[in-house]
RODO-2510 file (C-alpha; in nm, 4 decimals, decimal comma):
residues 194
     n   res          X          Y          Z
     1     m     8,8281    16,1142    19,9014
     2     l     9,0904    16,0388    19,6351
     3     a     8,9004    15,7309    19,5203
     4     l     8,5805    15,9352    19,4853
     5     l     8,7563    16,2025    19,2772
     6     f     8,9227    15,9358    19,0639
     7     g     8,5862    15,7641    18,9991
     8     l     8,4210    16,0959    18,9141
     9     g     8,7084    16,1787    18,6776
    10     c     8,6683    15,8414    18,5004
    11     v     8,3047    15,9227    18,4310
    12     l     8,3408    16,2899    18,3319
    13     v     8,6622    16,2838    18,1244
    14     p     8,5260    16,0599    17,8445
    15     a     8,2193    16,2838    17,8186
    16     l     8,4416    16,5902    17,7800
    17     v     8,6768    16,4236    17,5323
    18     d     8,4048    16,2951    17,2954
    19     p     8,0779    16,4809    17,3521
    20     t     7,9145    16,3525    17,0286
    21     s     7,6220    16,1179    17,0663
    22     a     7,6522    15,7674    16,9344
    23     y     7,3471    15,6028    16,7868
    24     a     7,3187    15,2386    16,6958
    25     c     7,0468    15,0365    16,5373
    26     s     6,8719    14,8101    16,7819
    27     c     6,6196    14,5524    16,6620
    28     a     6,3915    14,3093    16,8382
    29     e     6,4236    13,9500    16,7239
    30     t     6,1646    13,8383    16,4712
    31     t     6,0578    13,5179    16,3031
    32     a     6,0063    13,4613    15,9314
    33     a     5,6309    13,4218    15,9864
    34     r     5,6077    13,7520    16,1759
    35     a     5,8269    13,9301    15,9186
    36     l     5,6047    13,7933    15,6408
    37     r     5,2875    13,9244    15,8088
    38     s     5,4318    14,2725    15,8658
    39     s     5,5714    14,3126    15,5118
    40     d     5,4072    14,4345    15,1931
    41     a     5,6523    14,2462    14,9699
    42     v     5,8769    13,9452    15,0278
    43     f     6,1154    13,8106    14,7649
    44     r     6,4456    13,6334    14,7026
    45     g     6,7042    13,7961    14,4816
    46     t     7,0675    13,8763    14,4094
    47     v     7,2070    14,2273    14,4596
    48     t     7,3178    14,3705    14,1242
    49     q     7,3772    14,7339    14,2329
    50     a     7,3941    14,9488    14,5454
    51     d     7,3570    15,3163    14,4516
    52     p     7,3726    15,5976    14,7095
    53     v     7,1028    15,8563    14,6335
    54     k     7,2941    16,1777    14,5689
    55     r     7,0200    16,4290    14,6479
    56     d     6,9972    16,3414    15,0168
    57     g     7,2868    16,1077    15,0954
    58     q     7,0741    15,9306    15,3546
    59     r     6,9441    15,6532    15,1290
    60     v     7,0874    15,3721    14,9193
    61     d     6,8878    15,2114    14,6396
    62     l     6,9567    14,8390    14,6225
    63     r     6,8815    14,6742    14,2870
    64     f     6,7925    14,3042    14,2955
    65     e     6,7608    14,0448    14,0245
    66     v     6,4565    13,8646    14,1651
    67     d     6,3979    13,4933    14,1116
    68     a     6,1183    13,4182    14,3616
    69     v     5,8301    13,6204    14,5097
    70     y     5,6484    13,5164    14,8278
    71     k     5,4270    13,8214    14,8838
    72     g     5,3239    14,1399    14,7039
    73     e     5,4031    14,2815    14,3613
    74     v     5,7742    14,2509    14,2899
    75     y     5,9478    14,3078    13,9566
    76     a     6,2221    14,0916    13,8050
    77     d     6,4488    14,3980    13,8361
    78     q     6,3443    14,5395    14,1750
    79     v     6,4816    14,8479    14,3502
    80     v     6,4506    14,8628    14,7294
    81     a     6,5521    15,1671    14,9346
    82     t     6,7359    15,1432    15,2666
    83     a     6,9141    15,3841    15,4995
    84     a     7,2691    15,4654    15,3927
    85     h     7,4358    15,3478    15,7148
    86     e     7,4070    15,0440    15,9373
    87     a     7,3885    15,2727    16,2421
    88     s     7,0619    15,4068    16,0931
    89     c     6,9422    15,0467    16,0443
    90     g     7,0445    15,0469    15,6782
    91     l     7,0877    14,7082    15,5149
    92     e     7,4514    14,6759    15,4115
    93     t     7,5009    14,4365    15,1225
    94     s     7,7567    14,3563    14,8584
    95     v     7,6965    14,3130    14,4883
    96     g     7,6468    13,9454    14,4100
    97     s     7,5089    13,8560    14,7537
    98     r     7,1790    13,6695    14,7691
    99     w     6,9007    13,7735    15,0069
   100     v     6,5472    13,7032    15,1134
   101     i     6,4085    14,0566    15,1510
   102     f     6,1133    14,1670    15,3629
   103     a     6,0018    14,5158    15,2553
   104     v     5,7231    14,7634    15,3187
   105     q     5,5761    15,0208    15,0827
   106     n     5,6681    15,3774    15,1628
   107     i     5,5308    15,6926    15,0027
   108     e     5,7931    15,9509    14,9138
   109     g     5,6972    16,3041    14,8159
   110     e     5,3647    16,4815    14,8355
   111     g     5,0609    16,5335    14,6152
   112     d     5,1103    16,4566    14,2473
   113     d     5,4849    16,4059    14,3034
   114     a     5,4308    16,1212    14,5505
   115     v     5,5663    15,7790    14,4535
   116     t     5,5425    15,4467    14,6298
   117     r     5,8622    15,2479    14,6688
   118     l     5,9718    14,9420    14,8623
   119     v     6,1867    15,0068    15,1697
   120     t     6,3696    14,7702    15,4028
   121     d     6,6063    14,7877    15,7002
   122     l     6,8032    14,5676    15,9380
   123     c     6,5005    14,5127    16,1632
   124     r     6,2668    14,3675    15,8983
   125     g     6,4063    14,0120    15,9251
   126     n     6,6008    13,9976    15,5944
   127     l     6,7997    13,6784    15,5444
   128     a     7,1495    13,7029    15,3981
   129     s     7,1718    13,3363    15,3056
   130     g     6,9115    13,3636    15,0310
   131     r     6,7519    13,0449    15,1635
   132     a     6,3793    13,0952    15,2048
   133     p     6,2238    12,9425    15,5172
   134     a     5,9245    12,7107    15,4729
   135     a     5,7051    12,9660    15,6574
   136     l     5,7082    13,1812    15,3431
   137     g     5,5131    12,9226    15,1445
   138     a     5,5310    12,8595    14,7719
   139     a     5,7168    13,1050    14,5501
   140     r     5,5889    13,2557    14,2269
   141     p     5,7798    13,4329    13,9500
   142     p     5,8292    13,8118    13,9600
   143     v     5,6490    14,0599    13,7326
   144     s     5,8564    14,1216    13,4200
   145     g     6,0261    14,4597    13,3898
   146     a     6,1910    14,6979    13,6324
   147     s     6,0295    14,8709    13,9285
   148     d     6,2114    15,2010    13,8749
   149     r     6,0996    15,2115    13,5089
   150     e     5,7417    15,1911    13,6335
   151     e     5,8138    15,4726    13,8814
   152     r     5,9648    15,6900    13,6061
   153     s     5,6687    15,6092    13,3820
   154     v     5,4201    15,7205    13,6497
   155     r     5,6153    16,0436    13,7054
   156     a     5,6336    16,1094    13,3291
   157     d     5,2588    16,0453    13,2923
   158     r     5,1899    16,2948    13,5715
   159     r     5,4139    16,5579    13,4098
   160     v     5,2500    16,5095    13,0692
   161     t     4,9011    16,5285    13,2221
   162     r     4,9943    16,8453    13,4097
   163     g     5,1430    16,9961    13,0908
   164     v     4,8319    16,9128    12,8885
   165     l     4,6092    17,0701    13,1542
   166     v     4,8189    17,3874    13,1687
   167     a     4,8269    17,4142    12,7881
   168     g     4,4522    17,3447    12,7663
   169     f     4,3659    17,6151    13,0180
   170     g     4,6071    17,8524    12,8412
   171     f     4,4374    17,7966    12,5036
   172     l     4,0956    17,8267    12,6668
   173     g     4,1983    18,1591    12,8220
   174     l     4,3298    18,2848    12,4868
   175     g     4,0046    18,1782    12,3204
   176     v     3,7954    18,3692    12,5761
   177     v     4,0100    18,6833    12,5364
   178     g     3,9887    18,6528    12,1559
   179     a     3,6095    18,6094    12,1665
   180     l     3,5745    18,9154    12,3903
   181     a     3,7948    19,1208    12,1571
   182     l     3,5903    19,0136    11,8536
   183     g     3,2668    19,0864    12,0384
   184     l     3,3830    19,4391    12,1169
   185     a     3,5051    19,5011    11,7611
   186     w     3,1790    19,3835    11,5964
   187     r     2,9258    19,5571    11,8193
   188     p     2,6144    19,6798    11,6417
   189     g     2,6310    20,0491    11,5643
   190     s     3,0089    20,0570    11,5564
   191     r     3,0255    20,0442    11,1771
   192     p     3,1243    20,3656    10,9999
   193     k     2,8538    20,5326    10,7889
   194     g     2,9212    20,5421    10,4204
***
């Protein structure tokens, strides 16, 4: 009876002491060929920055100086989003480290505010050595420029377009009201007799 109570105590006491749930990232093994097929963009680059996104705290934007592209449209200065913590399958890197990155396109936001950005995680098959396997094929150079500049440009274009539309409809409305006012003021028979 004592042994049974002792065993039950060993199981229940840890649950009472630390009732918080622990989550860990768990990934199935993948090959470079499979990771290539399931990715929208594959490139080799060196981490130049790792910036936590302040508005949500759940994401880190990794900036890469890209020297080789194996798949997709990748800029010479490419930003890739990942979860902020390794427990959430976030890719933890250090500035100056070289990687082969397998990323997918993800749409963030809704409607006109939606933007497409590259996202990666621990389970995508990223390679920390920076050595590209032969399965990736021949590399090509990246697109010149920075991916986040393109994103800001798209957002700015959308804001300008929206502003022009609002201003246009505003002027059109004022024109209609003005035309109606003039039409009422110049009606036939409304002139004073002299």
